LOZAKE-724652 format. One record per residue: x, y, z of N, C-alpha, C in turn. Coordinates in steps of 0.1 Angstrom, whole numbers, m for minus. Layout:
BEGIN
      nx      ny      nz     cax     cay     caz      cx      cy      cz
       X       Y       Z       X       Y       Z       X       Y       Z
...
END
This chain:
BEGIN
      nx      ny      nz     cax     cay     caz      cx      cy      cz
       6      38    m329       6      24    m326     m12      22    m324
     m15      12    m329     m29       7    m334     m36       8    m314
     m44      14    m317     m54      13    m302     m63       3    m303
     m70      m4    m291     m81     m13    m290     m89     m10    m280
     m99     m17    m280    m108     m18    m268    m109     m32    m264
    m110     m36    m250    m110     m45    m243    m116     m42    m229
    m123     m59    m227    m126     m58    m213    m114     m65    m205
    m115     m60    m193    m105     m67    m184    m114     m77    m176
    m107     m87    m177    m112     m99    m168    m104    m106    m154
     m92    m103    m149     m85    m107    m140     m75     m95    m135
     m70     m98    m125     m56     m87    m122     m46    m100    m120
     m34     m96    m124     m22    m103    m125     m14    m104    m113
      m5    m111    m114       4    m112     m96      10     m97     m97
      11     m91    m105      19     m77    m102      11     m66    m102
      m2     m69    m103     m15     m60    m104     m17     m52    m117
     m17     m58    m127     m21     m52    m140     m32     m58    m142
     m41     m56    m151     m52     m60    m157     m48     m69    m168
     m58     m78    m168     m57     m91    m177     m66     m92    m187
     m65     m89    m200     m72     m89    m213     m72    m101    m221
     m78    m105    m228     m75    m117    m238     m80    m111    m247
     m72    m111    m260     m74    m102    m275     m66    m111    m284
     m76    m119    m292     m70    m127    m303     m67    m138    m295
     m73    m143    m284     m71    m155    m278     m55    m155    m271
     m50    m143    m268     m37    m140    m262     m39    m132    m250
     m31    m135    m242     m29    m129    m225     m25    m114    m230
     m32    m105    m224     m28     m89    m229     m28     m82    m216
     m17     m81    m211     m13     m75    m196     m14     m59    m195
     m26     m54    m191     m27     m36    m189     m23     m30    m176
     m14     m23    m179     m10     m17    m166     m22      m3    m166
     m23      m2    m152     m36      12    m151     m49       4    m154
     m53      m8    m154     m65     m14    m156     m70     m22    m146
     m85     m24    m142     m89     m32    m134     m98     m40    m140
    m102     m54    m133    m113     m60    m133    m124     m57    m137
    m133     m61    m150    m145     m58    m149    m145     m41    m158
    m134     m37    m162    m133     m28    m172    m138     m27    m183
    m139     m18    m192    m137     m16    m204    m128      m5    m210
    m120      m6    m217    m105       4    m220    m102       1    m233
     m98      16    m235     m91      19    m247     m75      16    m246
     m69       7    m251     m54       4    m246     m46       6    m260
     m34       7    m256     m25       4    m268     m13      m5    m264
      m5     m14    m269       6     m23    m269      19     m15    m269
      24     m21    m256      38     m18    m252      47     m23    m260
      45     m36    m260      54     m47    m266      46     m58    m270
      51     m66    m279      45     m76    m285      55     m91    m279
      49    m100    m276      58    m112    m275      51    m125    m280
      57    m136    m277      51    m148    m288      36    m151    m279
      40    m150    m264      25    m157    m259      18    m151    m252
      24    m136    m246      17    m127    m244      18    m115    m248
      13    m101    m248      15     m90    m248      15     m79    m235
      20     m67    m238      17     m55    m226      16     m48    m232
       6     m38    m226      m2     m33    m235      m3     m21    m217
     m10      m9    m224     m15       6    m214     m26      10    m214
     m31      14    m205     m45      22    m206     m47      38    m214
     m55      38    m224     m52      50    m233     m65      60    m227
     m76      54    m224     m89      60    m215     m98      52    m211
    m103      49    m198    m112      41    m194    m126      41    m199
    m132      35    m207    m146      33    m213    m157      35    m202
    m155      23    m193    m163      16    m184    m159      15    m171
    m154      25    m159    m149      20    m149    m154      12    m140
    m144       5    m133    m148      m5    m124    m154       4    m110
    m163       1    m101    m169       4     m90    m155       7     m81
    m145      m1     m83    m137      m3     m73    m125       9     m76
    m128      16     m86    m116      26     m91    m114      37     m83
    m106      44     m78    m104      57     m70     m95      62     m77
     m93      78     m74     m84      87     m80     m68      83     m72
     m60      82     m77     m46      77     m73     m41      87     m64
     m38      88     m47     m32      99     m45     m19     104     m48
     m10      94     m55       1     103     m58       2     108     m73
       7     120     m75       8     124     m87      18     116     m96
      28     108     m93      35     103    m100      30      89    m100
      19      83     m97      13      73    m101      11      69    m116
      16      57    m121      18      50    m136      33      56    m139
      35      64    m135      50      66    m141      59      58    m131
      59      60    m120      65      53    m109      63      37    m106
      69      27    m106      67      14    m105      65       7     m85
      69      21     m79      65      15     m67      52      13     m64
      41      19     m68      28      13     m63      20      11     m77
      15      m4     m78       7      m6     m90      m7      m8     m86
     m12       1     m71     m28      m5     m72     m33       8     m67
     m27      21     m67     m33      31     m62     m44      34     m68
     m48      34     m80     m59      34     m84     m74      26     m81
     m70      15     m72     m77       5     m65     m83       7     m53
     m95       8     m51     m97       6     m35     m89      m1     m24
     m91       6     m12     m83      m6      m4     m88     m16      m2
    m104     m18       1    m108     m28       4    m111     m40      m9
    m111     m32     m21    m107     m42     m27     m99     m48     m33
     m85     m39     m32     m68     m44     m30     m70     m56     m17
     m76     m54      m6     m74     m68       2     m82     m79      m8
     m93     m75      m9    m103     m87     m14     m94     m93     m26
     m89     m88     m35     m80     m94     m46     m69    m102     m38
     m61     m95     m29     m52    m105     m25     m55    m118     m17
     m67    m115     m11     m71    m128      m4     m75    m137     m13
     m81    m134     m26     m84    m139     m37     m71    m149     m43
     m60    m144     m43     m50    m147     m49     m46    m158     m38
     m45    m156     m29     m42    m166     m14     m47    m180     m15
     m64    m177     m15     m70    m186     m22     m69    m196     m31
     m66    m187     m41     m64    m199     m56     m50    m203     m53
     m42    m200     m48     m29    m206     m48     m29    m219     m35
     m36    m218     m30     m39    m231     m20     m45    m240     m27
     m57    m235     m34     m61    m247     m40     m56    m250     m54
     m48    m245     m62     m40    m249     m72     m27    m254     m72
     m19    m250     m60      m9    m254     m59      m6    m266     m51
     m13    m257     m34     m12    m268     m27     m23    m280     m24
     m37    m278     m31     m47    m289     m32     m54    m288     m15
     m52    m275      m9     m57    m275       0     m67    m263       3
     m73    m261      15     m81    m253      18     m86    m249      30
     m80    m236      38     m83    m236      49     m96    m238      58
     m98    m244      67    m113    m246      74    m114    m231      81
    m107    m224      82    m113    m214      84    m101    m198      78
    m112    m188      76    m102    m177      67    m103    m166      79
     m92    m164      83     m86    m151      92     m92    m138      86
     m98    m130      94    m101    m114      90     m89    m108      84
     m86    m102      71     m73     m96      68     m69     m83      78
     m55     m84      80     m52     m76      88     m48     m63      81
     m50     m51      87     m45     m39      78     m43     m29      87
     m34     m19      85     m34      m8      89     m33       3      82
     m30      18      85     m31      28      80     m22      29      63
     m27      36      50     m20      25      38     m12      38      34
     m10      47      41       1      58      35      11      62      42
      24      66      40      36      69      48      39      57      60
      36      47      52      40      34      60      53      29      59
      62      29      47      73      25      43      84      29      51
      94      22      60     100      26      71     116      18      63
     116      14      54     128       9      46     129       8      35
     139       9      25     139       8      13     150      11       5
     151      14      m5     161      19     m18     157      22     m27
     163      40     m27     163      48     m38     173      44     m52
     169      43     m64     180      43     m73     187      56     m75
     196      61     m80     198      74     m84     208      72     m98
     201      83    m104     206      84    m118     212      97    m122
     223     101    m126     227     113    m136     223     114    m148
     215     121    m153     209     118    m163     216     128    m174
     226     128    m186     229     139    m192     222     149    m199
     212     139    m206     202     147    m215     192     161    m208
     193     156    m195     185     163    m184     196     173    m174
     209     170    m178     213     174    m171     212     179    m154
     209     167    m149     205     164    m133     205     154    m128
     204     152    m116     198     136    m108     189     135    m105
     181     121    m110     171     117    m105     172     108     m94
     164     107     m85     160     100     m73     146      94     m72
     146      80     m69     133      74     m71     136      60     m73
     121      53     m77     123      38     m79     119      40     m95
     121      30    m100     122      24    m115     108      29    m123
     110      34    m135      98      37    m144      88      23    m143
      75      29    m142      67      17    m144      69       8    m160
      69      17    m169      69      15    m185      83      10    m188
      93      15    m185     109       7    m184     117       9    m175
     117      m4    m164     128      m7    m155     142       0    m157
     144       3    m171     160      10    m170     161      22    m166
     150      29    m166     153      39    m160     146      46    m147
     152      54    m141     145      59    m129     134      70    m129
     124      67    m122     112      79    m127     115      90    m120
     111     102    m126     116     115    m118     104     116    m113
     105     115     m97      98     119     m90     103     128     m79
      94     136     m66      99     144     m60      93     141     m50
      80     131     m47      76     129     m38      69     118     m36
      69     109     m23      67      97     m24      56      99     m11
      41      93     m15      32      89      m7      31      78       3
      40      67       2      42      60      10      51      54      17
      61      65      15      73      63      23      71      67      39
      76      65      49      81      71      61      80      88      58
      69      95      69      68     112      67      83     120      66
      90     114      75     103     121      74     112     118      59
     108     112      52     116     108      41     108     114      26
      97     107      26      86     108      15      87     118       8
      82     131      16      81     143       8      93     152       4
     104     145       9     119     153       6     128     143      m2
     120     140     m15     128     129     m25     135     141     m35
     126     146     m38     132     160     m46     147     167     m39
     145     171     m26     154     176     m17     166     168     m18
     167     156     m19     176     145     m16     181     146     m32
     173     145     m43     181     146     m55     189     158     m57
     179     169     m54     192     182     m54     203     181     m47
     207     178     m36     217     175     m29     228     166     m35
     223     155     m41     235     148     m49     240     156     m57
     233     164     m68     233     173     m78     245     180     m77
     246     183     m64     256     194     m60     267     186     m54
     272     173     m57     280     168     m49     290     165     m60
     304     164     m60     315     160     m67     311     149     m73
     307     140     m65     306     124     m68     290     124     m73
     283     131     m78     269     131     m82     267     116     m93
     278     118    m101     279     106    m110     282      91    m106
     286      92     m98     289      77     m87     286      74     m75
     273      79     m73     265      75     m64     249      68     m69
     251      50     m69     239      46     m73     231      44     m65
     228      46     m54     213      44     m51     218      49     m31
     207      54     m28     208      55     m15     194      48      m6
     201      38       5     190      30      10     185      42      24
     172      37      26     170      46      41     164      35      49
     163      41      60     158      30      73     156      38      83
     144      38      90     138      47      98     136      37     112
     139      40     123     138      35     135     127      44     142
     122      42     156     108      51     163     115      64     168
     129      66     165     135      82     168     144      83     161
     153      74     146     162      79     141     160      73     124
     162      85     116     161      77     103     175      80      97
     179      68      90     191      70      84     189      70      67
     201      74      64     202      72      51     218      69      48
     217      59      38     229      51      34     232      55      20
     247      62      17     248      67       6     256      56       1
     256      49     m12     266      41     m19     273      51     m28
     286      46     m28     292      59     m39     307      50     m43
     309      50     m56     317      42     m64     332      50     m62
     331      62     m59     348      64     m57     343      76     m43
     359      74     m40     359      83     m25     353      94     m27
     347     100     m17     341     115     m14     348     121     m12
     350     135     m15     359     144     m13     354     152       4
     363     158       8     359     165      17     348     173      16
     346     180       7     335     190       3     319     180       4
     321     170      m3     312     160      m1     303     158       9
     316     154      16     312     149      33     305     158      41
     310     171      38     308     184      44     293     186      42
     291     180      29     272     187      26     267     174      27
     270     163      28     261     153      38     260     156      48
     269     160      55     270     160      72     258     173      72
     259     183      69     249     192      69     236     187      66
     237     184      58     221     179      51     216     168      62
     223     162      67     216     154      82     214     161      90
     222     170      94     221     181     104     208     190     103
     202     193      90     193     199      89     180     196      88
     180     181      86     168     173      81     165     162      93
     173     163     101     175     154     116     180     140     108
     184     134      96     190     123      95     201     117     102
     203     106     101     214     102     105     224      95      87
     233     101      86     244      98      75     252      87      76
     248      74      69     260      69      66     263      65      51
     279      60      50     284      58      37     286      45      35
     285      41      22     287      28      18     297      28       6
     310      27      11     318      29      m5     323      12     m11
     315       1      m2     318     m12      m9     307     m21      m7
     307     m34      m4     298     m42       1     291     m39      16
     282     m46      19     275     m45      30     281     m41      44
     293     m48      43     303     m47      56     308     m32      53
     311     m27      45     315     m12      47     310      m1      52
     300      m6      54     290       8      59     294      12      70
     296      24      71     299      31      84     289      46      86
     288      51      98     285      63     100     292      75      96
     287      85      90     295     100      90     291     107      99
     276     108     103     273     118     114     260     111     115
     255     113     130     265     116     141     274     104     142
     284     103     150     293      94     152     290      79     153
     278      79     161     274      65     169     261      67     168
     253      69     158     239      69     157     233      50     160
     220      57     164     213      42     174     199      42     164
     198      30     160     184      25     154     178      18     157
     165      18     162     157       9     173     144       8     166
     134       2     173     120       2     171     117      m9     183
     104      m5     186      97      m9     199      87     m17     197
      82     m29     209      74     m37     208      66     m32     217
      57     m25     221      54     m20     231      43     m28     238
      34     m36     231      27     m45     238      35     m56     245
      48     m61     240      58     m68     247      69     m63     254
      70     m51     256      80     m44     268      92     m47     260
      92     m44     244     106     m50     237     112     m39     230
     124     m35     230     132     m27     218     142     m38     213
     142     m38     199     151     m43     190     159     m31     182
     174     m31     189     182     m25     175     186     m31     165
     191     m24     156     195     m30     142     201     m18     137
     210     m22     124     218     m15     115     210     m11     102
     215       0      95     207       3      87     204      m7      72
     211     m14      70     212     m26      61     205     m36      63
     204     m41      77     195     m52      82     180     m51      78
     176     m66      76     164     m69      72     152     m64      85
     142     m56      84     136     m57      92     121     m54      86
     109     m57      92      96     m54      84      95     m38      80
      88     m39      67      90     m23      61      80     m17      66
      70     m22      72      56     m16      76      55     m16      90
      59      m8      99      59      m7     112      46      m9     120
      36      m3     116      23      m7     122      20     m19     119
      21     m23     105      11     m38     105      25     m48     111
      37     m46     113      44     m53     121      39     m54     137
      34     m43     142      28     m48     155      15     m53     158
       9     m54     144      m5     m63     142      m1     m76     139
       9     m78     130      12     m93     126      18     m99     139
      27     m95     149      28    m102     158      21    m106     170
      10     m99     172      m3     m99     179      m7    m110     173
     m12    m112     164     m21    m122     157     m10    m136     159
       7    m136     154      11    m147     158      12    m152     169
      11    m144     181      13    m148     192       4    m155     193
     m12    m148     189     m23    m155     195     m25    m171     184
     m22    m169     178     m24    m183     166     m14    m192     174
      m1    m189     180       7    m199     184       2    m206     198
      m6    m193     208     m10    m200     217      m4    m204     227
       6    m198     231      20    m202     238      14    m205     254
      20    m214     258      21    m216     275      34    m216     278
      32    m214     294      45    m210     303      52    m223     302
      52    m238     295      59    m248     296      65    m248     278
      57    m243     271      63    m245     256      79    m240     253
      84    m250     246      93    m250     240      92    m246     222
      98    m236     220      93    m230     206     107    m229     197
     106    m232     181     114    m233     177     112    m218     168
     120    m208     164     114    m201     155     125    m199     141
     121    m204     129     132    m204     117     132    m192     107
     141    m188     107     145    m176      97     139    m165     105
     148    m165     118     144    m154     130     149    m141     128
     158    m136     120     164    m125     117     170    m119     129
     165    m105     132     169    m100     144     163    m103     156
     154    m116     158     145    m116     168     131    m110     168
     128    m106     155     116     m98     157     103    m105     164
     102    m119     159      91    m128     169      99    m136     177
     111    m140     179     116    m149     188     118    m140     200
     121    m128     204     120    m120     218     105    m118     222
      95    m115     212      78    m114     220      77    m130     225
      79    m139     215      76    m155     222      82    m157     236
      95    m153     235     101    m152     248      96    m150     259
      85    m140     259      78    m137     269      66    m142     277
      62    m152     266      51    m163     269      56    m177     270
      70    m182     268      72    m196     266      80    m197     276
      87    m212     275      99    m217     287     111    m216     279
     108    m217     268     123    m218     256     121    m213     244
     126    m207     238     124    m201     223     142    m203     216
     142    m209     205     155    m207     199     154    m206     181
     162    m193     180     159    m188     169     172    m191     159
     168    m196     148     176    m197     137     177    m192     126
     189    m189     121     192    m177     111     202    m180     101
     202    m179      89     216    m179      82     227    m169      82
     225    m155      84     232    m145      85     239    m143      97
     251    m142      99     260    m141     111     256    m131     118
     256    m120     108     253    m106     120     240    m105     126
     231    m108     118     215    m110     124     216    m117     137
     221    m127     135     221    m134     149     229    m131     157
     241    m125     157     246    m117     167     237    m104     171
     230     m95     163     225     m86     166     212     m90     177
     203    m102     171     195    m109     177     199    m114     193
     211    m122     195     214    m122     208     219    m109     217
     223    m100     210     223     m89     217     213     m83     221
     205     m82     214     187     m76     215     178     m85     229
     184    m101     227     179    m107     236     184    m103     250
     198    m102     251     204     m97     259     199     m84     267
     200     m77     258     196     m60     262     181     m57     269
     172     m70     262     157     m71     269     157     m79     281
     167     m87     287     169     m97     298     161    m107     295
     160    m113     282     155    m124     282     165    m136     277
     165    m144     290     178    m153     293     172    m167     284
     158    m169     284     152    m182     275     151    m179     262
     159    m167     256     161    m168     240     172    m168     234
     176    m176     229     188    m183     223     188    m184     209
     202    m182     204     202    m182     185     212    m191     180
     208    m196     168     217    m205     161     221    m199     144
     234    m199     142     233    m197     126     232    m211     119
     228    m207     111     224    m221     100     220    m218      86
     224    m220      76     215    m220      63     204    m230      57
     195    m225      64     182    m235      66     177    m239      50
     184    m234      39     185    m243      25     190    m254      24
     199    m258      36     207    m268      31     202    m279      45
     207    m293      42     203    m302      53     207    m301      67
     197    m297      74     204    m293      87     198    m304     102
     194    m316      96     189    m323     103     197    m329     113
     211    m330     111     220    m335     124     225    m323     133
     218    m310     131     220    m301     142     213    m304     155
     218    m299     168     212    m304     176     197    m298     178
     197    m284     177     182    m281     175     172    m287     164
     180    m291     156     165    m302     147     164    m313     155
     172    m319     164     168    m333     169     160    m331     182
     160    m316     187     153    m313     197     139    m317     197
     128    m317     206     118    m321     206     112    m307     204
     101    m298     196      96    m285     198      81    m288     202
      74    m278     210      61    m282     211      54    m274     199
      62    m262     196      54    m255     185      67    m246     176
      63    m246     163      73    m241     154      66    m228     149
      75    m215     146      74    m204     137      82    m205     125
      76    m204     113      83    m205     101      82    m192      96
      89    m181      91      88    m173      84     101    m167      74
     101    m175      64     110    m179      51     108    m168      43
     120    m167      35     120    m154      23     108    m160      12
     112    m154       0      99    m159     m12     104    m173     m14
     115    m177     m12     117    m193     m18     108    m204      m8
     104    m198       4      96    m206      12     106    m218      20
      98    m227      25     106    m234      37     105    m251      34
     103    m254      23     102    m270      17     113    m275      19
     127    m267      20     140    m278      23     136    m280      40
     135    m271      48     134    m273      64     123    m286      65
     108    m284      55     100    m297      59     105    m312      54
     120    m309      49     125    m323      46     128    m334      58
     131    m321      67     135    m331      83     126    m329      93
     118    m314      92     111    m309     105      93    m310      98
      87    m308     106      86    m312     122      87    m325     127
      92    m326     140      95    m341     141      82    m341     151
      81    m354     156      72    m360     164      69    m352     178
      59    m347     181      58    m337     195      52    m324     188
      55    m319     175      50    m306     174      40    m307     169
      30    m298     177      15    m298     174       9    m288     168
      19    m276     166      11    m266     162      24    m256     155
      19    m252     141      31    m245     135      22    m231     126
      30    m220     130      24    m210     121      33    m208     115
      29    m203     100      36    m199      89      34    m186      84
      44    m174      87      43    m159      81      50    m162      67
      44    m154      56      48    m161      43      44    m149      38
      61    m145      28      59    m132      19      56    m137       3
      53    m150       4      49    m152     m12      37    m163     m13
      28    m158     m16      13    m171     m15      20    m181     m24
      25    m186     m33      29    m197     m41      39    m206     m34
      47    m200     m26      54    m211     m17      49    m212      m6
      37    m205       1      29    m208      12      20    m223       9
      15    m220      m6       4    m229      m9      11    m244     m14
      25    m243     m17      32    m256     m18      35    m261      m7
      42    m254       7      44    m258      18      33    m268      23
      20    m257      24       9    m267      31       5    m277      28
       6    m280      12       7    m293       9      13    m303      16
      26    m299      16      36    m306      23      32    m310      37
      26    m298      45      26    m301      57      11    m311      60
       6    m311      50      m9    m319      52      m6    m330      45
       1    m331      34       5    m348      29      15    m356      36
      23    m348      40      35    m355      44      37    m358      59
      30    m348      65      33    m344      81      20    m349      89
       8    m348      81      m3    m350      87      m8    m338      97
      m7    m327      89     m11    m315      98     m26    m310      89
     m35    m305      94     m42    m297      90     m41    m281      87
     m48    m275      80     m47    m260      75     m58    m254      83
     m56    m251      96     m70    m247     104     m74    m233      98
     m64    m225      96     m69    m211      94     m59    m203      86
     m60    m190      76     m51    m183      69     m57    m171      68
     m51    m162      62     m56    m151      63     m46    m139      54
     m48    m130      46     m38    m119      42     m35    m111      52
     m24    m103      53     m18     m93      61     m15     m80      49
     m19     m68      47     m14     m61      41      m4     m50      44
       9     m59      43      22     m53      48      24     m42      37
      21     m41      23      26     m33      13      12     m31       6
       4     m21      11      m7     m12       9      m2      m5      m8
     m12      m8     m14     m10      m3     m30      m1      m9     m41
       3     m21     m34      13     m28     m44       7     m42     m46
       6     m51     m55       1     m63     m55       7     m72     m45
      18     m73     m38      24     m80     m31      15     m87     m20
      17     m97     m19       6    m107      m7      13    m114       6
      12    m107      14      20    m113      26       7    m120      33
       7    m130      39       0    m140      47       4    m147      56
      m7    m155      68      m4    m160      77     m11    m173      78
      m5    m185      83     m15    m196      84     m11    m203      94
     m21    m213      98     m20    m223     113     m23    m234     108
     m13    m244     113     m13    m257     114     m15    m265     124
     m22    m272     124     m23    m285     138     m22    m297     134
     m17    m304     142     m13    m320     137     m26    m328     139
     m32    m333     131     m43    m346     134     m55    m339     128
END
């Protein structure tokens, strides 16, 4: 395939370099802005092309040697070749550009970026599993960077929790010995403070021998082993009989229990920093009544309860709401209560939506909170903190809060929840008037 020289002018939303060749955008895996590279095409499209770096002719000063030997093959990280400080600057740039282009707003102040240690941070995730007939062996890992249909052949992961990351190859070797080796499509992992869980999805019943091997593997490596023969509700413990997954919020004297497939923030260290910043921005007073929307397990709700008169968490998933209420009771927080509601539907007639709230916390999924902003905030809410996992939806919602509801975008900044990826997590403070 023909090779070309090109200059990289930008970074795409997924961490690839961007070049313009014959007046056409070309997305170049493994390239950084400012670099002169030799590349080859992977695939041509009508409006853009995909390419990969053959060699770097003029490297960026931000280029570093990737720590992981599987970088470039595995799609789990796209920015290991970029210095951490440059990664943060790029993410801050993405957030600023989205505010300006989509929301037509600019923060009055930029918050200093929140960062934590960039390796072994991921405590939650899902491995793909594939028995490859041509190789006559099982592969466990993430999808290939060049072809997402295939599973990358890896044996270690530098960003996953240290109890799991170095043992990806051992997990593949275990599954290869199972009678059901061809019927296990995925393994999910979840690490609490004291317990690490593996959840084996299996498409056919497991033999007694397979169950014994999985139990022995859990005992040897200190894992709690769960099985998933069907949907999420089918997940059950194999060994030990009743494992406990939990993580603490030491600054607030709180512990949250969770189940292995529950949503929790994947980066434990960053979660602690994010919680501290959220509480700081909320500026909670003892008389405050606070509404926490998209509350999940109560990750924010329970710390808020330590400082406010009342907090109500609202979440769409029944199981999470039940466990959030149990967590509040376990931590002795009688001023925290929870409601089940699909926040993407109109909830304006619900009692909690009619109530006056001093402050609101929003932590929506990628789609954002624009449906909520059709009926909230009501008069009396003078401060909103918005935690976002997608800069585009935050920017859109910021525009709504400013133009429709009379708020100011006081401050905003990025939080490096996913180092070495192009994912942009951010936080913003809005005040009325």
